[in-house]
C-alpha positions as CSV (number, residue, x, y, z in Angstrom):
1,X,0.2,-0.3,0.6
2,X,1.3,3.3,-0.9
3,X,1.4,6.1,1.7
4,X,-0.3,9.1,1.1
5,X,2.8,11.2,1.5
6,X,4.2,9.2,-1.0
7,X,1.1,9.4,-3.5
8,X,1.5,13.0,-3.0
9,X,5.1,13.5,-3.7
10,X,4.2,11.2,-7.0
11,X,1.6,13.4,-8.1
12,X,3.7,16.2,-8.2
13,X,6.7,15.2,-10.2
14,X,4.3,13.6,-12.5
15,X,2.5,16.9,-13.2
16,X,6.3,18.6,-13.0
17,X,7.2,16.0,-16.0
18,X,4.3,16.3,-18.1
19,X,3.9,20.5,-17.7
20,X,7.2,20.5,-18.8
21,X,8.2,21.7,-22.2
22,X,9.7,19.1,-24.4
23,X,13.2,20.8,-25.0
24,X,14.0,21.6,-21.2
25,X,12.4,17.6,-20.5
26,X,15.2,16.3,-22.8
27,X,18.0,18.6,-21.5
28,X,17.2,17.7,-18.0
29,X,17.2,13.8,-18.5
30,X,20.7,14.5,-20.4
31,X,22.4,15.6,-17.1
32,X,21.7,12.5,-15.9
33,X,24.3,10.6,-18.1
34,X,23.5,6.7,-19.2
35,X,19.9,5.7,-18.2
36,X,19.6,2.1,-17.2
37,X,17.5,-0.5,-19.3
38,X,14.0,-0.3,-19.6
39,X,11.6,-1.8,-22.2
40,X,8.1,-0.4,-23.1
41,X,4.9,-2.5,-21.0
42,X,3.0,0.2,-23.3
43,X,4.9,1.9,-26.4
44,X,3.8,4.8,-27.0
45,X,0.8,6.0,-28.1
46,X,-1.5,8.7,-29.5
47,X,-5.2,8.4,-28.4
48,X,-8.3,10.9,-27.2
49,X,-9.8,11.9,-23.6
50,X,-13.2,13.2,-23.6
51,X,-12.6,16.7,-21.3
52,X,-15.7,16.7,-18.6
53,X,-16.7,20.0,-16.6
54,X,-19.3,21.1,-14.7
55,X,-21.5,24.0,-14.9
56,X,-20.0,27.3,-12.3
57,X,-17.0,24.0,-10.9
58,X,-20.1,22.5,-8.9
59,X,-22.4,21.4,-10.9
60,X,-23.9,18.3,-13.1
61,X,-20.8,17.2,-15.0
62,X,-20.9,17.7,-18.8
63,X,-18.6,16.3,-21.9
64,X,-16.7,19.8,-22.3
65,X,-14.9,17.9,-25.9
66,X,-12.1,15.8,-26.2
67,X,-8.4,16.0,-26.3
68,X,-5.4,13.8,-27.9
69,X,-3.3,12.4,-25.5
70,X,-0.1,10.5,-25.6
71,X,0.4,7.9,-22.9
72,X,3.1,5.5,-22.3
73,X,4.4,2.8,-19.5
74,X,7.8,1.6,-19.0
75,X,9.6,-0.8,-16.8
76,X,13.3,-0.7,-15.9
77,X,15.2,-3.8,-16.3
78,X,17.9,-3.7,-13.6
79,X,14.8,-3.0,-10.9
80,X,16.0,-6.8,-9.1
81,X,12.5,-8.9,-7.7
82,X,11.0,-5.4,-7.1
83,X,9.3,-4.6,-10.8
84,X,9.1,-0.5,-11.0
85,X,7.1,1.0,-13.7
86,X,6.7,4.4,-14.7
87,X,3.7,6.4,-16.4
88,X,4.1,9.1,-18.7
89,X,0.2,10.8,-20.0
90,X,0.8,13.7,-21.9
91,X,-1.7,16.3,-23.5
92,X,-1.0,16.4,-27.4
93,X,1.1,13.9,-29.8
94,X,4.4,14.0,-27.9
95,X,5.6,10.4,-28.0
96,X,8.9,11.2,-27.0
97,X,8.1,13.8,-24.0
98,X,5.5,11.1,-23.2
99,X,8.5,8.5,-22.9
100,X,10.8,10.5,-21.3
101,X,8.1,10.9,-18.3
102,X,7.2,7.5,-17.8
103,X,10.9,6.7,-17.6
104,X,11.7,9.6,-15.6
105,X,8.7,8.3,-13.3
106,X,10.4,5.1,-12.6
107,X,13.7,6.4,-12.2
108,X,12.0,8.3,-8.9
109,X,10.7,5.1,-7.8
110,X,13.9,3.4,-7.8
111,X,16.1,4.3,-4.3
112,X,19.4,4.5,-6.3
113,X,18.0,7.4,-8.3
114,X,15.7,9.1,-6.8
115,X,17.6,12.1,-5.1
116,X,19.6,12.2,-8.5
117,X,17.0,12.6,-10.9
118,X,15.0,14.8,-7.8
119,X,17.9,17.6,-8.1
120,X,18.6,17.5,-11.9
121,X,15.9,17.1,-13.3
122,X,12.2,17.7,-11.1
123,X,13.6,20.8,-9.1
124,X,14.9,22.4,-12.4
125,X,11.5,22.2,-13.9
126,X,9.4,23.1,-11.1
127,X,12.0,26.5,-11.3
128,X,11.1,27.0,-14.9
129,X,7.4,26.5,-14.2
130,X,7.4,29.4,-11.3
131,X,9.8,31.7,-13.4
132,X,7.3,31.1,-16.2
133,X,4.2,31.9,-13.7
134,X,6.0,35.2,-12.7
135,X,6.9,36.3,-15.9
136,X,2.6,36.0,-16.9
137,X,1.9,37.4,-14.0
138,X,4.1,40.5,-14.4
139,X,2.9,40.5,-18.1
140,X,-0.9,41.0,-16.6
141,X,0.1,43.1,-14.5
142,X,1.0,45.4,-16.9
143,X,-1.7,45.4,-19.0
144,X,-4.1,45.8,-15.8
145,X,-6.7,49.1,-16.3
146,X,-8.0,50.1,-12.9
147,X,-11.6,51.9,-13.2
148,X,-13.0,54.4,-11.1
149,X,-15.9,56.1,-10.4
150,X,-15.6,60.0,-10.7
151,X,-18.0,61.8,-8.2
152,X,-19.1,64.6,-9.7
153,X,-19.8,68.2,-7.5
154,X,-23.1,68.1,-7.3
155,X,-24.7,67.7,-4.0
């Protein structure tokens, strides 16, 4: 059974992996050096997923539309008795992105690789995402319009 804290941290690193731009993810994975061997349990494949919405965030659910989704599942070869599988589900059609996300997810579950991948891949991806959010917020703030009401001198 997986404890709640472990599941929370895994969902956070999966989020960082799938939201990162592919070029940045490839750059960060390259810093890891030689990766362990892995094989595909499910090779990268492109499909569709239904996106559901709710009226006002709490109403009845409805089908909003479909998005293109690429998924991949890998299993590390050198995991010994424990078979470690990594999953990558990426919005869009990037098979390489789904594969890298799955490999990093598997490595983050492996005790020998976890710290290295955390510091060389996940933390830089999170920092880049924070920097992007700050830049977007600054751009939005620079175009903000402040409306105010003028009082007439009439009493």
